[in-house]
C-alpha positions in Angstrom: 0.0 0.0 0.0 1.5 3.3 -1.0 1.3 6.6 0.8 -1.7 7.9 -1.3 -3.7 4.8 -0.4 -2.9 5.1 3.3 -3.9 8.8 3.3 -7.2 7.9 1.6 -7.8 5.1 4.2 -7.1 7.6 7.1 -9.5 10.1 5.6 -12.2 7.5 5.3 -11.7 6.4 8.9 -11.9 10.0 10.3 -14.8 11.1 8.1 -17.3 9.2 10.2 -16.5 11.5 13.2 -19.1 14.2 13.5 -17.2 16.7 15.7 -14.7 18.7 13.4 -12.3 19.3 16.3 -12.3 15.6 17.3 -11.9 14.6 13.6 -8.8 16.9 13.3 -7.3 15.3 16.4 -8.0 11.8 15.2 -6.5 12.6 11.8 -3.4 14.0 13.3 -3.0 11.0 15.6 -3.3 8.6 12.6 -0.8 10.7 10.6 1.6 10.7 13.5 1.4 6.9 13.9 2.1 6.6 10.2 5.2 8.8 10.4 6.5 7.0 13.5 6.1 3.6 11.7 8.0 5.0 8.7 10.8 6.3 10.8 11.1 3.1 12.8 11.2 1.1 9.6 13.9 3.2 8.1 16.1 3.1 11.2 16.2 -0.7 11.1 17.7 -0.7 7.6 20.7 1.4 8.6 24.0 -0.5 8.9 25.8 -0.4 12.2 29.4 0.8 12.3 31.8 -1.7 13.7 33.0 -0.8 17.2 36.5 0.6 17.4 36.5 0.8 21.1 37.8 -2.7 21.7 41.3 -3.2 20.4 42.6 -6.6 19.3 44.5 -8.2 22.1 48.3 -8.1 21.9 50.9 -10.8 22.7 53.0 -10.0 25.7 56.4 -11.2 24.6 58.2 -10.9 28.0 55.6 -12.8 30.0 57.4 -15.8 31.5 55.0 -18.8 31.6 57.8 -21.4 31.7 57.7 -21.8 35.4 60.6 -21.3 37.7 62.0 -23.1 40.8 59.2 -25.3 42.2 56.4 -23.5 40.2 54.9 -25.4 37.2 54.8 -24.0 33.7 51.5 -22.8 32.4 51.3 -25.8 30.1 52.0 -28.2 33.1 49.4 -26.4 35.2 46.8 -26.4 32.4 47.3 -30.1 31.7 46.2 -30.9 35.3 42.6 -30.0 34.3 40.1 -30.9 31.7 38.5 -27.6 30.8 35.4 -27.9 28.6 34.6 -24.2 28.1 36.4 -21.0 27.5 35.1 -19.8 30.8 37.0 -22.6 32.5 40.1 -21.8 30.4 39.8 -18.1 31.3 39.7 -19.1 35.0 42.7 -21.5 34.7 44.8 -18.8 33.0 43.9 -16.0 35.5 44.3 -18.3 38.5 47.8 -19.3 37.2 48.8 -15.7 36.7 47.5 -14.5 40.1 48.0 -17.5 42.4 50.8 -19.5 41.0 53.3 -16.9 39.6 51.9 -13.9 41.5 51.6 -11.7 38.4 49.6 -8.5 38.7 47.9 -6.8 37.0 46.2 -9.2 34.7 44.8 -7.8 31.5 43.1 -9.1 28.3 46.6 -9.2 26.8 47.9 -11.6 29.5 45.0 -14.0 29.0 45.5 -13.8 25.2 49.2 -14.6 25.7 48.2 -17.7 27.8 45.9 -19.0 25.0 48.7 -18.6 22.5 51.2 -20.2 24.8 49.0 -23.3 25.2 48.3 -23.3 21.5 44.5 -23.4 21.7 42.0 -21.3 19.8 41.4 -17.9 21.4 37.8 -16.9 21.7 36.8 -14.6 18.9 35.6 -11.9 21.4 38.1 -12.5 24.2 37.0 -9.4 26.2 33.4 -10.6 26.0 34.4 -14.1 27.0 36.1 -12.7 30.2 33.1 -10.5 31.0 30.8 -13.6 30.6 33.0 -15.6 32.9 32.7 -12.8 35.4 28.9 -12.2 35.0 27.6 -15.8 34.5 30.0 -17.7 36.8 31.5 -15.2 39.2 34.9 -16.8 38.7 36.6 -13.6 37.6 36.3 -10.0 38.6 36.5 -7.8 35.5 35.2 -4.6 37.1 38.6 -3.2 36.0 39.6 -4.9 32.7 43.1 -3.6 33.3 43.3 -5.6 36.6 41.4 -8.9 36.3 41.3 -10.8 39.5 40.2 -14.2 40.7 37.7 -13.9 43.6 37.0 -16.6 46.1 34.3 -18.2 43.9 36.9 -18.8 41.2 39.5 -20.1 43.6 37.0 -22.5 45.2 35.9 -23.8 41.8 39.4 -24.5 40.4 40.7 -25.9 43.7 37.7 -28.1 44.6 35.2 -28.5 41.7 36.9 -28.3 38.3 37.4 -31.6 36.5 41.0 -32.9 36.8 42.6 -34.5 33.8 43.3 -37.8 35.5 39.7 -38.1 36.9 38.4 -38.6 33.4 40.2 -41.9 33.0 38.8 -43.4 36.2 
């Protein structure tokens, strides 16, 4: 239905109203609703610009994940567990950095470096993956993305509840 047909339909609908003032108000309301629908429809067709606020994570070349003295390497620590989700992987990496090698602060770049070190696929939206781990599980605190921490819930999960690698073969 084109605009001319819609106007004719509106005119037909309001013509049955006897009071001229009320007819004018009804006509204006119908015209406004037609304009609002048209604006809403056109706003849906606009393409969204890609966000430039989130930068691609960078590899931290001088982050030592090889383990020293009696501390395990990241790979050795990671292999103790059987993570099934990126949320569990995020927790393992942040726990390792915070609790095992006492590295602070932890950023998205540190977690990215851990994924690369282990050689597993990095989540496409790493920042969002970390935020989801925080929001849905409570295993990370990402209130400051430049200082990610592992709260008690994350510590308890990894130390007591996360599936260990050797427990799968039992």
